[in-house]
N, C-alpha and C positions, 0 to 999 in steps of 0.2 A: 311237450315232455316226451322223451324218448321211450321206446318200448321197455327197456330194462328198468328205467325209473318207475314207469307205470307198474311193472311187475312187482318191484320191491315195495312200492307204496301200497299195493293191494295186499301183499303178503303180510305186512306188519299188522294189518287188521285182524289176522288170524293168530297172532302171537300173544300168548298169555302174559308175557312180560312187557307189553307195550300198551299204554293207555293214551287215549286221544281225547282232547277237548272235553265233552260232557262227562265221559267215563272217568276222566281224571278229577273233575270237580267233585265227584262223589266220594273221593278219597280224602278230601280236605279235613285235616284234623285227626285222621285215622290211618295214615299210611303204614305205620309200623304194625299195628294190630290188624287193620283191615286188609291190607295187601300182602304184607310179608308174614303176618301171623306171629309176631313177636313184639318185644318191647325194646329192640335195639335202636341205637341212635340213627338218625337219618342224615345222610350226606348227599349234597347235590353237585352235579357237574353241569354248569350252564354252557350253552353253545357247544354241546358235547360232540357234534359232528358224528364221527363213526363210533364214538363211545369208548375209545381206548382207555381213557383215564378211569371212567366209571367201572369198566370191566376189570381192569388190572387192580384197582383199589379194592374191589370186592374180593378178589383172590387173596390179596394180602391181609385183609381185615374181615374175616368171616363173622366177627362179632358186631359188625355194623351193617346197615342197609344203605344202598347207593341208588340214586336215581339220576340218569342222564336226561337232560332236557334240551330239545332242539325242535325247530319247526319243520325241518326237511326230512320227510319220512324215508327217502331213499338212503340218507346217511345213517339214520337211526337203525335201519335194517341190519347193517353190518354188526354193530355191537349187540343188538338184541339176538341175532341169529347165533353169534358166537356164544353168548351166555346160555342159550338153549342147548346148543350142541355140547357144551362143556358142563352142563348141569350146574351152573352158577346161580343159585336161587336167591342170593341176597342183592341182586341188581335188577332194576327195572328201568324203563324208558317212558318219558312223557313227551308227547308231541303237542307243544303249545308255543305261542308267542310269549317270550319272557316278560314282556310288558304286563301280562295278565297273571303273573305268578301269585299274587295275593288271592286269586280265586281258587287256587289249588293247594295252598298250604296255610295252615292256621298259625296264629301267633305262637312263637317259641316252639315250633314243631321240628325245626331243623337245627342240627348241631354244628354243621360245617358246610361251606360252599366253595367250590373250585370254579374259576372262570379260566378256561383253557383255550388260548389262541382265538379269541373272538374277532369278528370283523372290527377293525380299529375305527371305522367311520371317520376318516381323517378330515373330511370337509367340515369347516366350521358350522355350516348349515345343518349338519347331521350330529352335532354334539349331543343332542338329547337321546340319540340312539346308542351312544357308547354305554357299555354295560357297567362302567364305573362312574357314570354321571350321578350327581347327588340324588336325583329322583329315583334311580335304581337302587342306590345305596340305602335310601330310606325304606324301600320295600324289603330289602334283604334284612335290615335290622328288625323289622316287624316279625319276620318268620324265624329268625335265629334265636336261640337261647341266649341269655345275658352274656355268657362266656363264649359265645359262638365265634368261630374263626373263619376268615376268608382268605383265599389265595387267588392270585392272578399270575398266569404264565403267558408271556406274549413275546413275539419277535419284533413287535412294533415299538420303537423307541419313543415315538410321539405319544402313544397311548400310555406307556409306562410313566413318562414325565407328567402327563395329564393326571393320571391316577395318584401319583405322589402329591401333586399340587392339591387335588381335591381332598385327599385324606388329611393333609396338613391343615387345610382351611377348616375342616370339620373337627380338628383336634383328636383324631382317632389314634389308636395305639398301634403304630407300625412296629412289628416285632422283627421282621426280616426284610431286607431289600438288597437286591443286587442287579446290576445291569449286565452281568456276564455269569450266569448261573453255573455253567460247567467248568468255569475256572475259579469258582468261589469255594469257600469252606462249607457251604450250606447243602451242597448236593448230597442226596442220600438215596435209599432204595425207592422212596416215594417220588421224590423230585426227578429221579432218573427215568420214570415212565415217560415214554415219548409217543405223541400222537402222530398220525400220518403226516400232517402238515409240519409238525416240528422236525421230523426226520428230513423233510425236503429243505427246510430252512438251514438245518445243520450241514447239509451237503454243500451249501454255498458259503459255509463258514460264518453264517449270521449269528450274532450274539443273541442269547435268550435272556429276557428280563424276568425277574420274579419278585413278587412282593406279598407279604403275609401281614394281616392286620386284624384287629378286633375293636370292639367298642369299650372294652374295659381292660 
């Protein structure tokens, strides 16, 4: 690990808006009241990377709480530091493996989940690692409220097609889907938020896929 990554990794340990592993587990079932000190809805950004979506959503919706989740501390550092510098108090970051999400959130504790440009895990042998694999979907359902919403933004056409297939197999309610978001009628202030990676993809004229769904 390079010196800069080591520095960032060490620094997030001092950030009040970053929780890691054991400290995060202590918040299970009480994120709103225990960490944010209110009763506002909880929204997650999974595979948040630098946290652009979580931070920008927090700016747009001060009446909600946002948590960016990733395992790479040097990436979380950017979003967490921006939030601290700009005094954005309704966003936090959690450094964990997403596979363990049930250890950190109680049933029906979350109102909405965003998955923004995750690793598509294209190899068949790594299907279980895809964040829209049915095993992951089952976990999300447990922590979401009954009317909870999920979103996926991805540049990867294969992951988009895979997600459509799995949602259809499970009989879930697909509310919006498009293989070319920025040429669709769906793009709005929220969907126009762009991550670091999305900007790079758009520079190469790559299409952006988007799908929104729920269980009811």
